PyMOL commands that place a pseudoatom at each C-alpha (Angstrom):
pseudoatom trace, name=CA, resn=MET, resi=1, chain=A, elem=C, hetatm=0, pos=[23.989, -15.425, 11.341]
pseudoatom trace, name=CA, resn=MET, resi=2, chain=A, elem=C, hetatm=0, pos=[22.620, -16.544, 14.263]
pseudoatom trace, name=CA, resn=GLY, resi=3, chain=A, elem=C, hetatm=0, pos=[25.632, -15.373, 16.753]
pseudoatom trace, name=CA, resn=LEU, resi=4, chain=A, elem=C, hetatm=0, pos=[25.114, -12.032, 15.306]
pseudoatom trace, name=CA, resn=CYS, resi=5, chain=A, elem=C, hetatm=0, pos=[21.347, -11.852, 16.016]
pseudoatom trace, name=CA, resn=GLU, resi=6, chain=A, elem=C, hetatm=0, pos=[21.653, -12.621, 19.538]
pseudoatom trace, name=CA, resn=TYR, resi=7, chain=A, elem=C, hetatm=0, pos=[24.798, -10.000, 20.172]
pseudoatom trace, name=CA, resn=CYS, resi=8, chain=A, elem=C, hetatm=0, pos=[23.792, -7.048, 18.040]
pseudoatom trace, name=CA, resn=PRO, resi=9, chain=A, elem=C, hetatm=0, pos=[20.119, -6.959, 17.508]
pseudoatom trace, name=CA, resn=LEU, resi=10, chain=A, elem=C, hetatm=0, pos=[20.021, -3.265, 16.210]
pseudoatom trace, name=CA, resn=VAL, resi=11, chain=A, elem=C, hetatm=0, pos=[22.184, -4.235, 13.132]
pseudoatom trace, name=CA, resn=GLU, resi=12, chain=A, elem=C, hetatm=0, pos=[20.598, -2.568, 10.180]
pseudoatom trace, name=CA, resn=ARG, resi=13, chain=A, elem=C, hetatm=0, pos=[22.920, -4.163, 6.787]
pseudoatom trace, name=CA, resn=TYR, resi=14, chain=A, elem=C, hetatm=0, pos=[23.414, -7.952, 6.747]
pseudoatom trace, name=CA, resn=VAL, resi=15, chain=A, elem=C, hetatm=0, pos=[26.010, -8.973, 4.086]
pseudoatom trace, name=CA, resn=CYS, resi=16, chain=A, elem=C, hetatm=0, pos=[26.869, -12.960, 3.408]
pseudoatom trace, name=CA, resn=ILE, resi=17, chain=A, elem=C, hetatm=0, pos=[29.549, -14.307, 1.160]
pseudoatom trace, name=CA, resn=PRO, resi=18, chain=A, elem=C, hetatm=0, pos=[29.490, -17.323, 1.739]
pseudoatom trace, name=CA, resn=ILE, resi=19, chain=A, elem=C, hetatm=0, pos=[32.787, -19.527, 2.630]
pseudoatom trace, name=CA, resn=PRO, resi=20, chain=A, elem=C, hetatm=0, pos=[31.881, -22.107, 3.534]
pseudoatom trace, name=CA, resn=PHE, resi=21, chain=A, elem=C, hetatm=0, pos=[27.928, -21.915, 3.676]
pseudoatom trace, name=CA, resn=GLU, resi=22, chain=A, elem=C, hetatm=0, pos=[25.786, -23.553, 6.083]
pseudoatom trace, name=CA, resn=PRO, resi=23, chain=A, elem=C, hetatm=0, pos=[23.171, -25.521, 4.013]
pseudoatom trace, name=CA, resn=ASP, resi=24, chain=A, elem=C, hetatm=0, pos=[20.368, -24.857, 6.281]
pseudoatom trace, name=CA, resn=PHE, resi=25, chain=A, elem=C, hetatm=0, pos=[21.075, -21.110, 6.527]
pseudoatom trace, name=CA, resn=LEU, resi=26, chain=A, elem=C, hetatm=0, pos=[17.378, -20.035, 4.786]
pseudoatom trace, name=CA, resn=GLU, resi=27, chain=A, elem=C, hetatm=0, pos=[15.465, -22.847, 7.153]
pseudoatom trace, name=CA, resn=SER, resi=28, chain=A, elem=C, hetatm=0, pos=[12.534, -21.103, 7.726]
pseudoatom trace, name=CA, resn=SER, resi=29, chain=A, elem=C, hetatm=0, pos=[12.904, -21.105, 11.602]
pseudoatom trace, name=CA, resn=ARG, resi=30, chain=A, elem=C, hetatm=0, pos=[15.878, -19.707, 11.311]
pseudoatom trace, name=CA, resn=LEU, resi=31, chain=A, elem=C, hetatm=0, pos=[15.169, -16.892, 9.112]
pseudoatom trace, name=CA, resn=ASN, resi=32, chain=A, elem=C, hetatm=0, pos=[12.210, -16.098, 11.122]
pseudoatom trace, name=CA, resn=LYS, resi=33, chain=A, elem=C, hetatm=0, pos=[14.891, -15.950, 14.869]
pseudoatom trace, name=CA, resn=PHE, resi=34, chain=A, elem=C, hetatm=0, pos=[16.757, -13.622, 12.541]
pseudoatom trace, name=CA, resn=GLY, resi=35, chain=A, elem=C, hetatm=0, pos=[14.309, -11.153, 11.776]
pseudoatom trace, name=CA, resn=LEU, resi=36, chain=A, elem=C, hetatm=0, pos=[12.770, -11.256, 15.173]
pseudoatom trace, name=CA, resn=LYS, resi=37, chain=A, elem=C, hetatm=0, pos=[15.893, -10.258, 17.076]
pseudoatom trace, name=CA, resn=CYS, resi=38, chain=A, elem=C, hetatm=0, pos=[17.281, -7.949, 14.265]
pseudoatom trace, name=CA, resn=PRO, resi=39, chain=A, elem=C, hetatm=0, pos=[13.896, -6.289, 13.291]
pseudoatom trace, name=CA, resn=LYS, resi=40, chain=A, elem=C, hetatm=0, pos=[16.440, -3.235, 12.041]
pseudoatom trace, name=CA, resn=ILE, resi=41, chain=A, elem=C, hetatm=0, pos=[17.768, -4.736, 8.562]
pseudoatom trace, name=CA, resn=THR, resi=42, chain=A, elem=C, hetatm=0, pos=[17.092, -2.587, 5.760]
pseudoatom trace, name=CA, resn=THR, resi=43, chain=A, elem=C, hetatm=0, pos=[19.499, -4.166, 3.341]
pseudoatom trace, name=CA, resn=LEU, resi=44, chain=A, elem=C, hetatm=0, pos=[20.157, -7.961, 3.259]
pseudoatom trace, name=CA, resn=ALA, resi=45, chain=A, elem=C, hetatm=0, pos=[23.051, -9.073, 0.608]
pseudoatom trace, name=CA, resn=LEU, resi=46, chain=A, elem=C, hetatm=0, pos=[23.356, -12.957, 0.170]
pseudoatom trace, name=CA, resn=ASN, resi=47, chain=A, elem=C, hetatm=0, pos=[25.729, -12.951, -2.841]
pseudoatom trace, name=CA, resn=GLY, resi=48, chain=A, elem=C, hetatm=0, pos=[26.735, -16.490, -4.069]
pseudoatom trace, name=CA, resn=CYS, resi=49, chain=A, elem=C, hetatm=0, pos=[24.275, -17.899, -1.835]
pseudoatom trace, name=CA, resn=LYS, resi=50, chain=A, elem=C, hetatm=0, pos=[21.942, -21.052, -2.665]
pseudoatom trace, name=CA, resn=MET, resi=51, chain=A, elem=C, hetatm=0, pos=[17.993, -19.575, -3.021]
pseudoatom trace, name=CA, resn=TYR, resi=52, chain=A, elem=C, hetatm=0, pos=[16.621, -22.658, -1.817]
pseudoatom trace, name=CA, resn=THR, resi=53, chain=A, elem=C, hetatm=0, pos=[14.866, -23.343, 1.766]
pseudoatom trace, name=CA, resn=TYR, resi=54, chain=A, elem=C, hetatm=0, pos=[16.675, -26.431, 2.562]
pseudoatom trace, name=CA, resn=VAL, resi=55, chain=A, elem=C, hetatm=0, pos=[13.527, -29.058, 4.408]
pseudoatom trace, name=CA, resn=ARG, resi=56, chain=A, elem=C, hetatm=0, pos=[15.677, -31.638, 7.064]
pseudoatom trace, name=CA, resn=GLY, resi=57, chain=A, elem=C, hetatm=0, pos=[15.109, -34.917, 5.694]
pseudoatom trace, name=CA, resn=GLY, resi=58, chain=A, elem=C, hetatm=0, pos=[13.169, -33.845, 2.209]
pseudoatom trace, name=CA, resn=ASP, resi=59, chain=A, elem=C, hetatm=0, pos=[14.259, -32.131, -0.928]
pseudoatom trace, name=CA, resn=ASP, resi=60, chain=A, elem=C, hetatm=0, pos=[15.236, -28.412, -1.769]
pseudoatom trace, name=CA, resn=ARG, resi=61, chain=A, elem=C, hetatm=0, pos=[12.290, -26.061, -2.182]
pseudoatom trace, name=CA, resn=PRO, resi=62, chain=A, elem=C, hetatm=0, pos=[12.656, -22.846, -3.865]
pseudoatom trace, name=CA, resn=PHE, resi=63, chain=A, elem=C, hetatm=0, pos=[12.947, -19.821, -1.880]
pseudoatom trace, name=CA, resn=ASP, resi=64, chain=A, elem=C, hetatm=0, pos=[10.244, -18.169, 0.035]
pseudoatom trace, name=CA, resn=PHE, resi=65, chain=A, elem=C, hetatm=0, pos=[10.542, -14.334, -0.896]
pseudoatom trace, name=CA, resn=GLY, resi=66, chain=A, elem=C, hetatm=0, pos=[7.133, -13.776, 0.724]
pseudoatom trace, name=CA, resn=MET, resi=67, chain=A, elem=C, hetatm=0, pos=[8.535, -15.171, 3.864]
pseudoatom trace, name=CA, resn=LEU, resi=68, chain=A, elem=C, hetatm=0, pos=[11.325, -12.976, 3.623]
pseudoatom trace, name=CA, resn=PHE, resi=69, chain=A, elem=C, hetatm=0, pos=[9.652, -9.641, 3.411]
pseudoatom trace, name=CA, resn=LYS, resi=70, chain=A, elem=C, hetatm=0, pos=[7.068, -10.418, 5.971]
pseudoatom trace, name=CA, resn=VAL, resi=71, chain=A, elem=C, hetatm=0, pos=[10.288, -11.219, 8.318]
pseudoatom trace, name=CA, resn=PHE, resi=72, chain=A, elem=C, hetatm=0, pos=[12.276, -8.013, 7.515]
pseudoatom trace, name=CA, resn=HIS, resi=73, chain=A, elem=C, hetatm=0, pos=[9.656, -5.187, 7.365]
pseudoatom trace, name=CA, resn=GLU, resi=74, chain=A, elem=C, hetatm=0, pos=[12.096, -3.001, 7.137]
pseudoatom trace, name=CA, resn=LEU, resi=75, chain=A, elem=C, hetatm=0, pos=[13.772, -4.067, 3.927]
pseudoatom trace, name=CA, resn=LYS, resi=76, chain=A, elem=C, hetatm=0, pos=[14.548, -1.395, 1.770]
pseudoatom trace, name=CA, resn=TYR, resi=77, chain=A, elem=C, hetatm=0, pos=[17.837, -3.079, -0.226]
pseudoatom trace, name=CA, resn=VAL, resi=78, chain=A, elem=C, hetatm=0, pos=[18.377, -6.485, -1.609]
pseudoatom trace, name=CA, resn=ASP, resi=79, chain=A, elem=C, hetatm=0, pos=[21.363, -8.085, -3.473]
pseudoatom trace, name=CA, resn=PHE, resi=80, chain=A, elem=C, hetatm=0, pos=[21.051, -11.646, -4.378]
pseudoatom trace, name=CA, resn=SER, resi=81, chain=A, elem=C, hetatm=0, pos=[23.899, -11.546, -7.315]
pseudoatom trace, name=CA, resn=GLY, resi=82, chain=A, elem=C, hetatm=0, pos=[25.356, -14.442, -8.310]
pseudoatom trace, name=CA, resn=CYS, resi=83, chain=A, elem=C, hetatm=0, pos=[23.201, -17.090, -6.523]
pseudoatom trace, name=CA, resn=THR, resi=84, chain=A, elem=C, hetatm=0, pos=[21.966, -19.823, -7.582]
pseudoatom trace, name=CA, resn=GLY, resi=85, chain=A, elem=C, hetatm=0, pos=[18.005, -21.539, -7.582]
pseudoatom trace, name=CA, resn=LEU, resi=86, chain=A, elem=C, hetatm=0, pos=[16.556, -18.383, -8.155]
pseudoatom trace, name=CA, resn=THR, resi=87, chain=A, elem=C, hetatm=0, pos=[14.802, -18.489, -11.148]
pseudoatom trace, name=CA, resn=GLY, resi=88, chain=A, elem=C, hetatm=0, pos=[12.702, -15.236, -10.796]
pseudoatom trace, name=CA, resn=ARG, resi=89, chain=A, elem=C, hetatm=0, pos=[9.321, -16.947, -10.482]
pseudoatom trace, name=CA, resn=GLU, resi=90, chain=A, elem=C, hetatm=0, pos=[9.825, -16.015, -6.257]
pseudoatom trace, name=CA, resn=LEU, resi=91, chain=A, elem=C, hetatm=0, pos=[9.668, -12.133, -7.257]
pseudoatom trace, name=CA, resn=VAL, resi=92, chain=A, elem=C, hetatm=0, pos=[6.164, -12.407, -8.672]
pseudoatom trace, name=CA, resn=THR, resi=93, chain=A, elem=C, hetatm=0, pos=[4.353, -14.868, -6.452]
pseudoatom trace, name=CA, resn=GLY, resi=94, chain=A, elem=C, hetatm=0, pos=[6.198, -13.499, -2.976]
pseudoatom trace, name=CA, resn=GLY, resi=95, chain=A, elem=C, hetatm=0, pos=[3.955, -11.201, -1.307]
pseudoatom trace, name=CA, resn=GLY, resi=96, chain=A, elem=C, hetatm=0, pos=[4.774, -8.068, 0.739]
pseudoatom trace, name=CA, resn=GLY, resi=97, chain=A, elem=C, hetatm=0, pos=[8.348, -5.772, 0.319]
pseudoatom trace, name=CA, resn=ASN, resi=98, chain=A, elem=C, hetatm=0, pos=[6.787, -2.483, 0.655]
pseudoatom trace, name=CA, resn=ASN, resi=99, chain=A, elem=C, hetatm=0, pos=[9.244, -0.451, 1.681]
pseudoatom trace, name=CA, resn=LEU, resi=100, chain=A, elem=C, hetatm=0, pos=[11.777, -2.413, -1.273]
pseudoatom trace, name=CA, resn=GLU, resi=101, chain=A, elem=C, hetatm=0, pos=[13.158, 0.250, -3.001]
pseudoatom trace, name=CA, resn=VAL, resi=102, chain=A, elem=C, hetatm=0, pos=[16.605, -1.593, -5.128]
pseudoatom trace, name=CA, resn=MET, resi=103, chain=A, elem=C, hetatm=0, pos=[16.533, -4.875, -6.208]
pseudoatom trace, name=CA, resn=ILE, resi=104, chain=A, elem=C, hetatm=0, pos=[19.855, -5.840, -7.481]
pseudoatom trace, name=CA, resn=LEU, resi=105, chain=A, elem=C, hetatm=0, pos=[19.656, -10.131, -9.322]
pseudoatom trace, name=CA, resn=ARG, resi=106, chain=A, elem=C, hetatm=0, pos=[23.150, -9.741, -11.137]
pseudoatom trace, name=CA, resn=ASN, resi=107, chain=A, elem=C, hetatm=0, pos=[24.891, -12.831, -12.865]
pseudoatom trace, name=CA, resn=CYS, resi=108, chain=A, elem=C, hetatm=0, pos=[21.896, -15.240, -11.161]
pseudoatom trace, name=CA, resn=GLU, resi=109, chain=A, elem=C, hetatm=0, pos=[22.406, -18.283, -13.316]
pseudoatom trace, name=CA, resn=HIS, resi=110, chain=A, elem=C, hetatm=0, pos=[18.757, -19.755, -13.224]
pseudoatom trace, name=CA, resn=LEU, resi=111, chain=A, elem=C, hetatm=0, pos=[16.920, -15.983, -13.776]
pseudoatom trace, name=CA, resn=LYS, resi=112, chain=A, elem=C, hetatm=0, pos=[14.343, -16.507, -16.403]
pseudoatom trace, name=CA, resn=GLN, resi=113, chain=A, elem=C, hetatm=0, pos=[13.217, -14.026, -18.984]
pseudoatom trace, name=CA, resn=VAL, resi=114, chain=A, elem=C, hetatm=0, pos=[9.384, -15.277, -18.863]
pseudoatom trace, name=CA, resn=ALA, resi=115, chain=A, elem=C, hetatm=0, pos=[9.925, -14.423, -14.946]
pseudoatom trace, name=CA, resn=VAL, resi=116, chain=A, elem=C, hetatm=0, pos=[11.546, -11.029, -14.716]
pseudoatom trace, name=CA, resn=GLU, resi=117, chain=A, elem=C, hetatm=0, pos=[8.673, -10.355, -17.883]
pseudoatom trace, name=CA, resn=GLN, resi=118, chain=A, elem=C, hetatm=0, pos=[6.183, -11.356, -15.221]
pseudoatom trace, name=CA, resn=PHE, resi=119, chain=A, elem=C, hetatm=0, pos=[7.669, -9.423, -12.381]
pseudoatom trace, name=CA, resn=ILE, resi=120, chain=A, elem=C, hetatm=0, pos=[7.799, -6.666, -14.676]
pseudoatom trace, name=CA, resn=GLU, resi=121, chain=A, elem=C, hetatm=0, pos=[4.412, -6.551, -15.777]
pseudoatom trace, name=CA, resn=ALA, resi=122, chain=A, elem=C, hetatm=0, pos=[3.993, -6.893, -11.588]
pseudoatom trace, name=CA, resn=LEU, resi=123, chain=A, elem=C, hetatm=0, pos=[5.640, -3.280, -11.363]
pseudoatom trace, name=CA, resn=ILE, resi=124, chain=A, elem=C, hetatm=0, pos=[3.501, -1.997, -14.171]
pseudoatom trace, name=CA, resn=GLY, resi=125, chain=A, elem=C, hetatm=0, pos=[0.073, -3.372, -12.249]
pseudoatom trace, name=CA, resn=GLY, resi=126, chain=A, elem=C, hetatm=0, pos=[1.477, -1.536, -9.171]
pseudoatom trace, name=CA, resn=HIS, resi=127, chain=A, elem=C, hetatm=0, pos=[3.399, -4.353, -7.456]
pseudoatom trace, name=CA, resn=LEU, resi=128, chain=A, elem=C, hetatm=0, pos=[6.568, -2.546, -5.219]
pseudoatom trace, name=CA, resn=ARG, resi=129, chain=A, elem=C, hetatm=0, pos=[5.660, 1.000, -5.754]
pseudoatom trace, name=CA, resn=LEU, resi=130, chain=A, elem=C, hetatm=0, pos=[8.574, 1.937, -3.479]
pseudoatom trace, name=CA, resn=LEU, resi=131, chain=A, elem=C, hetatm=0, pos=[11.146, 0.084, -5.561]
pseudoatom trace, name=CA, resn=ARG, resi=132, chain=A, elem=C, hetatm=0, pos=[13.140, 2.701, -8.109]
pseudoatom trace, name=CA, resn=HIS, resi=133, chain=A, elem=C, hetatm=0, pos=[16.122, 0.048, -9.280]
pseudoatom trace, name=CA, resn=LEU, resi=134, chain=A, elem=C, hetatm=0, pos=[15.966, -3.163, -10.773]
pseudoatom trace, name=CA, resn=ASP, resi=135, chain=A, elem=C, hetatm=0, pos=[19.525, -4.215, -12.151]
pseudoatom trace, name=CA, resn=ILE, resi=136, chain=A, elem=C, hetatm=0, pos=[18.910, -8.453, -13.817]
pseudoatom trace, name=CA, resn=SER, resi=137, chain=A, elem=C, hetatm=0, pos=[21.816, -8.079, -15.674]
pseudoatom trace, name=CA, resn=ASN, resi=138, chain=A, elem=C, hetatm=0, pos=[23.667, -11.094, -16.535]
pseudoatom trace, name=CA, resn=ILE, resi=139, chain=A, elem=C, hetatm=0, pos=[26.897, -11.659, -18.396]
pseudoatom trace, name=CA, resn=LYS, resi=140, chain=A, elem=C, hetatm=0, pos=[24.982, -14.937, -19.405]
pseudoatom trace, name=CA, resn=GLY, resi=141, chain=A, elem=C, hetatm=0, pos=[21.908, -13.611, -20.095]
pseudoatom trace, name=CA, resn=LEU, resi=142, chain=A, elem=C, hetatm=0, pos=[18.774, -14.910, -19.090]
pseudoatom trace, name=CA, resn=ALA, resi=143, chain=A, elem=C, hetatm=0, pos=[17.638, -18.285, -19.055]
pseudoatom trace, name=CA, resn=LEU, resi=144, chain=A, elem=C, hetatm=0, pos=[14.717, -19.852, -21.216]
pseudoatom trace, name=CA, resn=ASP, resi=145, chain=A, elem=C, hetatm=0, pos=[14.686, -23.392, -19.928]
pseudoatom trace, name=CA, resn=ASP, resi=146, chain=A, elem=C, hetatm=0, pos=[14.764, -24.677, -17.072]
pseudoatom trace, name=CA, resn=GLY, resi=147, chain=A, elem=C, hetatm=0, pos=[17.760, -26.149, -17.281]
pseudoatom trace, name=CA, resn=GLY, resi=148, chain=A, elem=C, hetatm=0, pos=[19.190, -22.831, -18.038]
pseudoatom trace, name=CA, resn=THR, resi=149, chain=A, elem=C, hetatm=0, pos=[21.537, -24.037, -21.306]
pseudoatom trace, name=CA, resn=GLN, resi=150, chain=A, elem=C, hetatm=0, pos=[19.314, -21.821, -23.681]
pseudoatom trace, name=CA, resn=ARG, resi=151, chain=A, elem=C, hetatm=0, pos=[19.752, -18.157, -22.908]
pseudoatom trace, name=CA, resn=SER, resi=152, chain=A, elem=C, hetatm=0, pos=[17.961, -14.805, -24.005]
pseudoatom trace, name=CA, resn=PHE, resi=153, chain=A, elem=C, hetatm=0, pos=[19.682, -11.591, -24.078]
pseudoatom trace, name=CA, resn=ARG, resi=154, chain=A, elem=C, hetatm=0, pos=[16.947, -9.281, -23.722]
pseudoatom trace, name=CA, resn=VAL, resi=155, chain=A, elem=C, hetatm=0, pos=[13.643, -8.369, -22.557]
pseudoatom trace, name=CA, resn=SER, resi=156, chain=A, elem=C, hetatm=0, pos=[10.856, -7.185, -24.121]
pseudoatom trace, name=CA, resn=PRO, resi=157, chain=A, elem=C, hetatm=0, pos=[11.390, -3.657, -24.998]
pseudoatom trace, name=CA, resn=ILE, resi=158, chain=A, elem=C, hetatm=0, pos=[7.436, -3.150, -24.664]
pseudoatom trace, name=CA, resn=LEU, resi=159, chain=A, elem=C, hetatm=0, pos=[7.309, -3.842, -21.271]
pseudoatom trace, name=CA, resn=ILE, resi=160, chain=A, elem=C, hetatm=0, pos=[10.250, -1.907, -20.423]
pseudoatom trace, name=CA, resn=GLN, resi=161, chain=A, elem=C, hetatm=0, pos=[8.838, 1.500, -22.113]
pseudoatom trace, name=CA, resn=GLN, resi=162, chain=A, elem=C, hetatm=0, pos=[5.510, 0.754, -20.149]
pseudoatom trace, name=CA, resn=LEU, resi=163, chain=A, elem=C, hetatm=0, pos=[7.573, 0.413, -17.001]
pseudoatom trace, name=CA, resn=LEU, resi=164, chain=A, elem=C, hetatm=0, pos=[9.316, 3.701, -17.657]
pseudoatom trace, name=CA, resn=GLU, resi=165, chain=A, elem=C, hetatm=0, pos=[5.806, 5.809, -18.598]
pseudoatom trace, name=CA, resn=GLN, resi=166, chain=A, elem=C, hetatm=0, pos=[4.737, 3.994, -15.583]
pseudoatom trace, name=CA, resn=ARG, resi=167, chain=A, elem=C, hetatm=0, pos=[7.324, 4.448, -13.325]
pseudoatom trace, name=CA, resn=PRO, resi=168, chain=A, elem=C, hetatm=0, pos=[9.171, 7.803, -15.027]
pseudoatom trace, name=CA, resn=ASN, resi=169, chain=A, elem=C, hetatm=0, pos=[12.347, 7.406, -12.104]
pseudoatom trace, name=CA, resn=PHE, resi=170, chain=A, elem=C, hetatm=0, pos=[12.546, 4.132, -12.500]
pseudoatom trace, name=CA, resn=CYS, resi=171, chain=A, elem=C, hetatm=0, pos=[16.267, 2.582, -13.404]
pseudoatom trace, name=CA, resn=LEU, resi=172, chain=A, elem=C, hetatm=0, pos=[16.360, -0.801, -15.353]
pseudoatom trace, name=CA, resn=VAL, resi=173, chain=A, elem=C, hetatm=0, pos=[19.709, -2.117, -15.347]
pseudoatom trace, name=CA, resn=ALA, resi=174, chain=A, elem=C, hetatm=0, pos=[19.724, -5.468, -17.810]
pseudoatom trace, name=CA, resn=GLU, resi=175, chain=A, elem=C, hetatm=0, pos=[22.968, -5.293, -19.454]
pseudoatom trace, name=CA, resn=PHE, resi=176, chain=A, elem=C, hetatm=0, pos=[23.910, -8.635, -21.142]
pseudoatom trace, name=CA, resn=SER, resi=177, chain=A, elem=C, hetatm=0, pos=[26.999, -9.806, -23.173]
pseudoatom trace, name=CA, resn=ASP, resi=178, chain=A, elem=C, hetatm=0, pos=[27.041, -10.130, -26.509]
pseudoatom trace, name=CA, resn=PRO, resi=179, chain=A, elem=C, hetatm=0, pos=[26.029, -13.586, -27.905]
pseudoatom trace, name=CA, resn=SER, resi=180, chain=A, elem=C, hetatm=0, pos=[28.454, -13.900, -30.479]
for i in range(1, 180): cmd.bond("trace and resi %d" % i, "trace and resi %d" % (i + 1))
show_as sticks, trace
zoom trace
């Protein structure tokens, strides 16, 4: 990633499938440097990445989506499919993302039902006005607890109805496997 920003500052799309993955990829200073050196990024796909911010000499902490959107001002498309550690709480508390049009969170193992519903409520309230596509599909369902052992295979139909009334052209993809 850092080599890319040194030699290709006009890059607009960045796709990362970690093999192997640098543990400090999401460290604040590296992400800031990447954003400053590659300000034109419109597409960011971090498929299968560990969504924590690594702190040298300390514990991992939840990923800061607010910082992501502040660093990448042009961001329109994000794909965090298969990422671990992403609970969805970060989506509600993160600021920015005013240009974001598409968010894919397919098969994020730790994505919680309650956080997804809070995010949908925020969308109904006007958060991320340009967002037109959200994919929260998961073959294992959404997590109900911190350990992810209990799963849910639905999102509130009332919230979905309210979202689609508020934003008629919105596409919510929520495909879950049959729990039986």
